[in-house]
TIVO-2410 file (N, C-alpha, C; in nm, 3 decimals):
# residues 136
REC num residu      c1      c2      c3 atome chaine
REC   1      M  -1.880  -1.417  -1.377     N      A
REC   1      M  -1.842  -1.294  -1.442    CA      A
REC   1      M  -1.744  -1.328  -1.554     C      A
REC   2      S  -1.759  -1.265  -1.666     N      A
REC   2      S  -1.669  -1.290  -1.778    CA      A
REC   2      S  -1.536  -1.218  -1.758     C      A
REC   3      M  -1.432  -1.271  -1.822     N      A
REC   3      M  -1.300  -1.208  -1.817    CA      A
REC   3      M  -1.300  -1.089  -1.912     C      A
REC   4      A  -1.244  -0.979  -1.866     N      A
REC   4      A  -1.244  -0.856  -1.946    CA      A
REC   4      A  -1.104  -0.800  -1.952     C      A
REC   5      A  -1.074  -0.730  -2.061     N      A
REC   5      A  -0.944  -0.666  -2.078    CA      A
REC   5      A  -0.947  -0.521  -2.032     C      A
REC   6      E  -1.067  -0.467  -2.014     N      A
REC   6      E  -1.083  -0.327  -1.974    CA      A
REC   6      E  -1.191  -0.315  -1.867     C      A
REC   7      M  -1.187  -0.202  -1.798     N      A
REC   7      M  -1.293  -0.170  -1.702    CA      A
REC   7      M  -1.338  -0.027  -1.726     C      A
REC   8      S  -1.460   0.001  -1.691     N      A
REC   8      S  -1.515   0.135  -1.702    CA      A
REC   8      S  -1.483   0.208  -1.573     C      A
REC   9      V  -1.427   0.330  -1.584     N      A
REC   9      V  -1.387   0.407  -1.466    CA      A
REC   9      V  -1.455   0.544  -1.470     C      A
REC  10      A  -1.514   0.581  -1.356     N      A
REC  10      A  -1.573   0.714  -1.341    CA      A
REC  10      A  -1.513   0.777  -1.216     C      A
REC  11      L  -1.459   0.896  -1.231     N      A
REC  11      L  -1.402   0.972  -1.121    CA      A
REC  11      L  -1.491   1.095  -1.102     C      A
REC  12      R  -1.562   1.097  -0.990     N      A
REC  12      R  -1.663   1.200  -0.968    CA      A
REC  12      R  -1.626   1.296  -0.855     C      A
REC  13      L  -1.663   1.421  -0.877     N      A
REC  13      L  -1.650   1.528  -0.777    CA      A
REC  13      L  -1.792   1.569  -0.735     C      A
REC  14      P  -1.808   1.640  -0.625     N      A
REC  14      P  -1.942   1.686  -0.587    CA      A
REC  14      P  -2.008   1.773  -0.694     C      A
REC  15      T  -1.927   1.841  -0.774     N      A
REC  15      T  -1.980   1.933  -0.875    CA      A
REC  15      T  -1.988   1.875  -1.015     C      A
REC  16      G  -1.942   1.752  -1.036     N      A
REC  16      G  -1.946   1.694  -1.169    CA      A
REC  16      G  -1.849   1.579  -1.185     C      A
REC  17      S  -1.815   1.551  -1.309     N      A
REC  17      S  -1.728   1.439  -1.340    CA      A
REC  17      S  -1.588   1.488  -1.377     C      A
REC  18      L  -1.486   1.428  -1.317     N      A
REC  18      L  -1.347   1.463  -1.349    CA      A
REC  18      L  -1.295   1.373  -1.461     C      A
REC  19      F  -1.343   1.248  -1.465     N      A
REC  19      F  -1.300   1.155  -1.570    CA      A
REC  19      F  -1.406   1.046  -1.586     C      A
REC  20      E  -1.424   1.004  -1.710     N      A
REC  20      E  -1.509   0.891  -1.740    CA      A
REC  20      E  -1.453   0.824  -1.864     C      A
REC  21      G  -1.419   0.696  -1.853     N      A
REC  21      G  -1.363   0.627  -1.968    CA      A
REC  21      G  -1.324   0.483  -1.936     C      A
REC  22      R  -1.247   0.424  -2.027     N      A
REC  22      R  -1.205   0.284  -2.015    CA      A
REC  22      R  -1.059   0.279  -1.974     C      A
REC  23      A  -1.027   0.182  -1.887     N      A
REC  23      A  -0.890   0.167  -1.839    CA      A
REC  23      A  -0.856   0.019  -1.827     C      A
REC  24      T  -0.727  -0.010  -1.835     N      A
REC  24      T  -0.681  -0.147  -1.819    CA      A
REC  24      T  -0.617  -0.169  -1.683     C      A
REC  25      R  -0.588  -0.060  -1.612     N      A
REC  25      R  -0.523  -0.069  -1.481    CA      A
REC  25      R  -0.547   0.059  -1.404     C      A
REC  26      M  -0.554   0.046  -1.271     N      A
REC  26      M  -0.569   0.162  -1.184    CA      A
REC  26      M  -0.483   0.142  -1.060     C      A
REC  27      T  -0.420   0.249  -1.012     N      A
REC  27      T  -0.353   0.245  -0.882    CA      A
REC  27      T  -0.408   0.358  -0.798     C      A
REC  28      A  -0.422   0.330  -0.669     N      A
REC  28      A  -0.475   0.429  -0.575    CA      A
REC  28      A  -0.414   0.401  -0.438     C      A
REC  29      V  -0.447   0.486  -0.340     N      A
REC  29      V  -0.393   0.469  -0.205    CA      A
REC  29      V  -0.508   0.475  -0.105     C      A
REC  30      A  -0.518   0.369  -0.024     N      A
REC  30      A  -0.615   0.362   0.084    CA      A
REC  30      A  -0.542   0.384   0.216     C      A
REC  31      Q  -0.614   0.380   0.325     N      A
REC  31      Q  -0.554   0.402   0.456    CA      A
REC  31      Q  -0.447   0.298   0.489     C      A
REC  32      N  -0.462   0.178   0.435     N      A
REC  32      N  -0.364   0.074   0.464    CA      A
REC  32      N  -0.257   0.060   0.356     C      A
REC  33      G  -0.249   0.154   0.263     N      A
REC  33      G  -0.142   0.154   0.164    CA      A
REC  33      G  -0.191   0.157   0.021     C      A
REC  34      A  -0.092   0.157  -0.071     N      A
REC  34      A  -0.121   0.163  -0.214    CA      A
REC  34      A  -0.166   0.027  -0.264     C      A
REC  35      F  -0.249   0.029  -0.369     N      A
REC  35      F  -0.298  -0.096  -0.428    CA      A
REC  35      F  -0.327  -0.072  -0.575     C      A
REC  36      G  -0.337  -0.181  -0.649     N      A
REC  36      G  -0.370  -0.176  -0.791    CA      A
REC  36      G  -0.496  -0.255  -0.819     C      A
REC  37      I  -0.566  -0.215  -0.924     N      A
REC  37      I  -0.687  -0.285  -0.967    CA      A
REC  37      I  -0.676  -0.313  -1.116     C      A
REC  38      L  -0.702  -0.437  -1.152     N      A
REC  38      L  -0.712  -0.479  -1.292    CA      A
REC  38      L  -0.859  -0.507  -1.322     C      A
REC  39      P  -0.898  -0.518  -1.447     N      A
REC  39      P  -1.039  -0.535  -1.482    CA      A
REC  39      P  -1.108  -0.653  -1.412     C      A
REC  40      N  -1.037  -0.761  -1.385     N      A
REC  40      N  -1.101  -0.879  -1.326    CA      A
REC  40      N  -1.075  -0.891  -1.176     C      A
REC  41      H  -1.035  -0.781  -1.114     N      A
REC  41      H  -1.010  -0.776  -0.970    CA      A
REC  41      H  -1.141  -0.805  -0.896     C      A
REC  42      V  -1.130  -0.863  -0.778     N      A
REC  42      V  -1.247  -0.890  -0.696    CA      A
REC  42      V  -1.317  -0.758  -0.661     C      A
REC  43      D  -1.448  -0.762  -0.646     N      A
REC  43      D  -1.524  -0.642  -0.610    CA      A
REC  43      D  -1.477  -0.593  -0.473     C      A
REC  44      L  -1.477  -0.461  -0.457     N      A
REC  44      L  -1.435  -0.404  -0.329    CA      A
REC  44      L  -1.488  -0.263  -0.311     C      A
REC  45      V  -1.488  -0.221  -0.185     N      A
REC  45      V  -1.518  -0.083  -0.146    CA      A
REC  45      V  -1.409  -0.043  -0.049     C      A
REC  46      T  -1.348   0.075  -0.071     N      A
REC  46      T  -1.244   0.122   0.019    CA      A
REC  46      T  -1.242   0.273   0.025     C      A
REC  47      A  -1.199   0.325   0.138     N      A
REC  47      A  -1.181   0.469   0.154    CA      A
REC  47      A  -1.044   0.507   0.102     C      A
REC  48      L  -1.036   0.616   0.028     N      A
REC  48      L  -0.910   0.665  -0.027    CA      A
REC  48      L  -0.860   0.782   0.057     C      A
REC  49      V  -0.730   0.796   0.061     N      A
REC  49      V  -0.666   0.908   0.131    CA      A
REC  49      V  -0.614   1.007   0.026     C      A
REC  50      P  -0.585   1.131   0.065     N      A
REC  50      P  -0.527   1.226  -0.031    CA      A
REC  50      P  -0.399   1.168  -0.091     C      A
REC  51      S  -0.396   1.158  -0.224     N      A
REC  51      S  -0.284   1.090  -0.290    CA      A
REC  51      S  -0.292   1.111  -0.441     C      A
REC  52      V  -0.211   1.031  -0.510     N      A
REC  52      V  -0.211   1.029  -0.657    CA      A
REC  52      V  -0.283   0.902  -0.702     C      A
REC  53      L  -0.377   0.918  -0.793     N      A
REC  53      L  -0.449   0.806  -0.853    CA      A
REC  53      L  -0.407   0.801  -1.000     C      A
REC  54      T  -0.366   0.684  -1.046     N      A
REC  54      T  -0.323   0.672  -1.186    CA      A
REC  54      T  -0.409   0.569  -1.259     C      A
REC  55      L  -0.429   0.596  -1.386     N      A
REC  55      L  -0.503   0.505  -1.474    CA      A
REC  55      L  -0.419   0.476  -1.597     C      A
REC  56      T  -0.413   0.351  -1.637     N      A
REC  56      T  -0.360   0.316  -1.768    CA      A
REC  56      T  -0.483   0.302  -1.857     C      A
REC  57      L  -0.497   0.392  -1.952     N      A
REC  57      L  -0.616   0.395  -2.036    CA      A
REC  57      L  -0.613   0.286  -2.142     C      A
REC  58      A  -0.727   0.262  -2.203     N      A
REC  58      A  -0.740   0.156  -2.302    CA      A
REC  58      A  -0.646   0.175  -2.420     C      A
REC  59      D  -0.611   0.300  -2.454     N      A
REC  59      D  -0.520   0.326  -2.566    CA      A
REC  59      D  -0.373   0.316  -2.527     C      A
REC  60      G  -0.346   0.283  -2.398     N      A
REC  60      G  -0.209   0.268  -2.352    CA      A
REC  60      G  -0.151   0.392  -2.286     C      A
REC  61      S  -0.218   0.505  -2.297     N      A
REC  61      S  -0.169   0.628  -2.232    CA      A
REC  61      S  -0.201   0.623  -2.083     C      A
REC  62      E  -0.142   0.718  -2.010     N      A
REC  62      E  -0.163   0.721  -1.865    CA      A
REC  62      E  -0.231   0.851  -1.825     C      A
REC  63      A  -0.326   0.841  -1.734     N      A
REC  63      A  -0.393   0.958  -1.678    CA      A
REC  63      A  -0.358   0.964  -1.529     C      A
REC  64      I  -0.319   1.084  -1.483     N      A
REC  64      I  -0.275   1.102  -1.345    CA      A
REC  64      I  -0.363   1.206  -1.279     C      A
REC  65      F  -0.409   1.174  -1.158     N      A
REC  65      F  -0.498   1.263  -1.084    CA      A
REC  65      F  -0.446   1.284  -0.942     C      A
REC  66      G  -0.452   1.406  -0.894     N      A
REC  66      G  -0.429   1.435  -0.754    CA      A
REC  66      G  -0.565   1.441  -0.689     C      A
REC  67      I  -0.587   1.359  -0.585     N      A
REC  67      I  -0.720   1.352  -0.525    CA      A
REC  67      I  -0.714   1.379  -0.376     C      A
REC  68      D  -0.826   1.423  -0.325     N      A
REC  68      D  -0.846   1.439  -0.182    CA      A
REC  68      D  -0.909   1.307  -0.133     C      A
REC  69      E  -0.950   1.303  -0.008     N      A
REC  69      E  -1.010   1.180   0.043    CA      A
REC  69      E  -1.138   1.148  -0.034     C      A
REC  70      G  -1.171   1.020  -0.037     N      A
REC  70      G  -1.289   0.979  -0.110    CA      A
REC  70      G  -1.321   0.833  -0.090     C      A
REC  71      L  -1.403   0.780  -0.178     N      A
REC  71      L  -1.449   0.643  -0.170    CA      A
REC  71      L  -1.439   0.578  -0.308     C      A
REC  72      L  -1.386   0.456  -0.311     N      A
REC  72      L  -1.374   0.379  -0.436    CA      A
REC  72      L  -1.463   0.257  -0.425     C      A
REC  73      V  -1.545   0.234  -0.529     N      A
REC  73      V  -1.632   0.117  -0.535    CA      A
REC  73      V  -1.605   0.046  -0.666     C      A
REC  74      K  -1.566  -0.083  -0.658     N      A
REC  74      K  -1.549  -0.165  -0.779    CA      A
REC  74      K  -1.653  -0.274  -0.774     C      A
REC  75      K  -1.734  -0.280  -0.879     N      A
REC  75      K  -1.835  -0.384  -0.891    CA      A
REC  75      K  -1.836  -0.432  -1.035     C      A
REC  76      G  -1.805  -0.559  -1.052     N      A
REC  76      G  -1.796  -0.612  -1.187    CA      A
REC  76      G  -1.680  -0.546  -1.260     C      A
REC  77      H  -1.709  -0.495  -1.379     N      A
REC  77      H  -1.605  -0.429  -1.459    CA      A
REC  77      H  -1.621  -0.277  -1.456     C      A
REC  78      R  -1.680  -0.229  -1.346     N      A
REC  78      R  -1.702  -0.084  -1.332    CA      A
REC  78      R  -1.641  -0.036  -1.200     C      A
REC  79      V  -1.564   0.073  -1.208     N      A
REC  79      V  -1.504   0.135  -1.089    CA      A
REC  79      V  -1.556   0.278  -1.082     C      A
REC  80      T  -1.611   0.313  -0.966     N      A
REC  80      T  -1.657   0.449  -0.943    CA      A
REC  80      T  -1.580   0.505  -0.824     C      A
REC  81      V  -1.522   0.622  -0.845     N      A
REC  81      V  -1.445   0.689  -0.739    CA      A
REC  81      V  -1.512   0.823  -0.714     C      A
REC  82      A  -1.550   0.847  -0.589     N      A
REC  82      A  -1.609   0.975  -0.550    CA      A
REC  82      A  -1.512   1.044  -0.455     C      A
REC  83      V  -1.468   1.163  -0.492     N      A
REC  83      V  -1.373   1.239  -0.409    CA      A
REC  83      V  -1.426   1.380  -0.387     C      A
REC  84      M  -1.384   1.440  -0.275     N      A
REC  84      M  -1.424   1.577  -0.246    CA      A
REC  84      M  -1.359   1.675  -0.344     C      A
REC  85      R  -1.229   1.654  -0.370     N      A
REC  85      R  -1.156   1.743  -0.461    CA      A
REC  85      R  -1.061   1.658  -0.545     C      A
REC  86      G  -1.038   1.702  -0.667     N      A
REC  86      G  -0.945   1.631  -0.753    CA      A
REC  86      G  -0.906   1.717  -0.871     C      A
REC  87      V  -0.789   1.686  -0.926     N      A
REC  87      V  -0.740   1.759  -1.042    CA      A
REC  87      V  -0.659   1.663  -1.129     C      A
REC  88      R  -0.670   1.678  -1.258     N      A
REC  88      R  -0.593   1.596  -1.351    CA      A
REC  88      R  -0.464   1.666  -1.386     C      A
REC  89      G  -0.355   1.591  -1.390     N      A
REC  89      G  -0.226   1.647  -1.425    CA      A
REC  89      G  -0.169   1.583  -1.549     C      A
REC  90      D  -0.074   1.651  -1.610     N      A
REC  90      D  -0.008   1.598  -1.729    CA      A
REC  90      D   0.098   1.495  -1.693     C      A
REC  91      D   0.170   1.522  -1.584     N      A
REC  91      D   0.272   1.429  -1.536    CA      A
REC  91      D   0.293   1.456  -1.387     C      A
REC  92      L   0.369   1.370  -1.322     N      A
REC  92      L   0.390   1.385  -1.178    CA      A
REC  92      L   0.460   1.516  -1.143     C      A
REC  93      G   0.546   1.563  -1.231     N      A
REC  93      G   0.619   1.687  -1.206    CA      A
REC  93      G   0.529   1.809  -1.198     C      A
REC  94      T   0.429   1.815  -1.282     N      A
REC  94      T   0.340   1.932  -1.282    CA      A
REC  94      T   0.215   1.909  -1.198     C      A
REC  95      L   0.191   1.786  -1.156     N      A
REC  95      L   0.070   1.756  -1.080    CA      A
REC  95      L   0.068   1.831  -0.947     C      A
REC  96      Q   0.180   1.838  -0.878     N      A
REC  96      Q   0.182   1.904  -0.748    CA      A
REC  96      Q   0.142   2.050  -0.761     C      A
REC  97      D   0.194   2.120  -0.861     N      A
REC  97      D   0.157   2.260  -0.880    CA      A
REC  97      D   0.008   2.274  -0.911     C      A
REC  98      A  -0.044   2.183  -0.995     N      A
REC  98      A  -0.186   2.187  -1.030    CA      A
REC  98      A  -0.273   2.162  -0.907     C      A
REC  99      V  -0.234   2.064  -0.825     N      A
REC  99      V  -0.309   2.033  -0.703    CA      A
REC  99      V  -0.308   2.152  -0.609     C      A
REC 100      M  -0.191   2.209  -0.587     N      A
REC 100      M  -0.181   2.323  -0.494    CA      A
REC 100      M  -0.268   2.440  -0.539     C      A
REC 101      S  -0.260   2.478  -0.665     N      A
REC 101      S  -0.337   2.594  -0.711    CA      A
REC 101      S  -0.486   2.565  -0.710     C      A
REC 102      K  -0.527   2.446  -0.754     N      A
REC 102      K  -0.669   2.413  -0.759    CA      A
REC 102      K  -0.728   2.398  -0.619     C      A
REC 103      F  -0.657   2.330  -0.528     N      A
REC 103      F  -0.708   2.310  -0.393    CA      A
REC 103      F  -0.713   2.441  -0.316     C      A
REC 104      I  -0.615   2.529  -0.337     N      A
REC 104      I  -0.617   2.661  -0.272    CA      A
REC 104      I  -0.738   2.740  -0.322     C      A
REC 105      E  -0.763   2.733  -0.453     N      A
REC 105      E  -0.879   2.801  -0.511    CA      A
REC 105      E  -1.008   2.745  -0.451     C      A
REC 106      M  -1.017   2.613  -0.438     N      A
REC 106      M  -1.136   2.551  -0.382    CA      A
REC 106      M  -1.152   2.587  -0.234     C      A
REC 107      D  -1.042   2.592  -0.159     N      A
REC 107      D  -1.049   2.630  -0.018    CA      A
REC 107      D  -1.105   2.771  -0.004     C      A
REC 108      E  -1.063   2.862  -0.091     N      A
REC 108      E  -1.112   3.000  -0.086    CA      A
REC 108      E  -1.262   3.004  -0.119     C      A
REC 109      E  -1.305   2.927  -0.218     N      A
REC 109      E  -1.447   2.922  -0.253    CA      A
REC 109      E  -1.529   2.865  -0.138     C      A
REC 110      E  -1.477   2.761  -0.072     N      A
REC 110      E  -1.546   2.702   0.043    CA      A
REC 110      E  -1.554   2.802   0.158     C      A
REC 111      R  -1.447   2.877   0.182     N      A
REC 111      R  -1.447   2.979   0.288    CA      A
REC 111      R  -1.553   3.084   0.260     C      A
REC 112      Q  -1.560   3.129   0.135     N      A
REC 112      Q  -1.659   3.230   0.098    CA      A
REC 112      Q  -1.801   3.174   0.113     C      A
REC 113      A  -1.821   3.049   0.075     N      A
REC 113      A  -1.953   2.987   0.088    CA      A
REC 113      A  -1.994   2.975   0.234     C      A
REC 114      R  -1.899   2.936   0.320     N      A
REC 114      R  -1.929   2.927   0.464    CA      A
REC 114      R  -1.963   3.063   0.522     C      A
REC 115      A  -1.891   3.167   0.481     N      A
REC 115      A  -1.920   3.302   0.530    CA      A
REC 115      A  -2.058   3.347   0.485     C      A
REC 116      T  -2.093   3.319   0.359     N      A
REC 116      T  -2.226   3.356   0.308    CA      A
REC 116      T  -2.334   3.280   0.383     C      A
REC 117      F  -2.312   3.152   0.408     N      A
REC 117      F  -2.410   3.072   0.481    CA      A
REC 117      F  -2.428   3.125   0.623     C      A
REC 118      S  -2.319   3.165   0.687     N      A
REC 118      S  -2.327   3.220   0.823    CA      A
REC 118      S  -2.409   3.348   0.826     C      A
REC 119      R  -2.390   3.433   0.725     N      A
REC 119      R  -2.469   3.556   0.717    CA      A
REC 119      R  -2.617   3.525   0.697     C      A
REC 120      L  -2.647   3.428   0.610     N      A
REC 120      L  -2.787   3.389   0.588    CA      A
REC 120      L  -2.849   3.333   0.716     C      A
REC 121      E  -2.772   3.250   0.784     N      A
REC 121      E  -2.821   3.190   0.909    CA      A
REC 121      E  -2.850   3.299   1.012     C      A
REC 122      A  -2.760   3.395   1.026     N      A
REC 122      A  -2.780   3.504   1.121    CA      A
REC 122      A  -2.904   3.586   1.083     C      A
REC 123      D  -2.926   3.607   0.954     N      A
REC 123      D  -3.042   3.683   0.909    CA      A
REC 123      D  -3.172   3.608   0.942     C      A
REC 124      V  -3.174   3.476   0.924     N      A
REC 124      V  -3.292   3.396   0.957    CA      A
REC 124      V  -3.321   3.404   1.106     C      A
REC 125      V  -3.218   3.391   1.189     N      A
REC 125      V  -3.236   3.400   1.334    CA      A
REC 125      V  -3.290   3.537   1.372     C      A
REC 126      R  -3.237   3.642   1.311     N      A
REC 126      R  -3.282   3.778   1.339    CA      A
REC 126      R  -3.429   3.795   1.300     C      A
REC 127      R  -3.468   3.741   1.187     N      A
REC 127      R  -3.608   3.753   1.142    CA      A
REC 127      R  -3.702   3.676   1.234     C      A
REC 128      F  -3.660   3.557   1.279     N      A
REC 128      F  -3.743   3.484   1.375    CA      A
REC 128      F  -3.757   3.561   1.506     C      A
REC 129      A  -3.650   3.625   1.550     N      A
REC 129      A  -3.655   3.706   1.672    CA      A
REC 129      A  -3.753   3.822   1.652     C      A
REC 130      D  -3.752   3.882   1.534     N      A
REC 130      D  -3.846   3.992   1.505    CA      A
REC 130      D  -3.990   3.944   1.509     C      A
REC 131      L  -4.015   3.821   1.469     N      A
REC 131      L  -4.153   3.767   1.469    CA      A
REC 131      L  -4.205   3.752   1.614     C      A
REC 132      R  -4.117   3.727   1.707     N      A
REC 132      R  -4.157   3.708   1.846    CA      A
REC 132      R  -4.184   3.838   1.919     C      A
REC 133      K  -4.134   3.949   1.865     N      A
REC 133      K  -4.157   4.078   1.928    CA      A
REC 133      K  -4.303   4.119   1.910     C      A
REC 134      P  -4.362   4.173   2.015     N      A
REC 134      P  -4.500   4.220   2.000    CA      A
REC 134      P  -4.504   4.345   1.912     C      A
REC 135      H  -4.600   4.348   1.824     N      A
REC 135      H  -4.618   4.463   1.735    CA      A
REC 135      H  -4.739   4.542   1.782     C      A
REC 136      P  -4.727   4.674   1.785     N      A
REC 136      P  -4.839   4.758   1.833    CA      A
REC 136      P  -4.955   4.760   1.738     C      A
***
């Protein structure tokens, strides 16, 4: 593998992409603690815990994300992170507020989706029960 100064990073949510771009450094937190990845880091797969994920972008700026649990895969000069929920923040001070409001909003949407699914499931069961009834 050739030596590289940058790596390609994709941060994915179930509904789309939260970030896609080039970075020179990444920090994240796994079950056994925080770690950093540079472009020439050995390939790895690890489970992430709810935490802060930071990227040093190719232009020298920093991107900060609040993430829920997920999976990180590094292969070659490409890192893909798949998380259930995530939000990008401007800085650590405002990230907590952004995470709280976004995750609360997502929890409410998930609750509504579960309630709708339960109603649909009950309707299917009711219709199957109606099919078993003898019709005159």
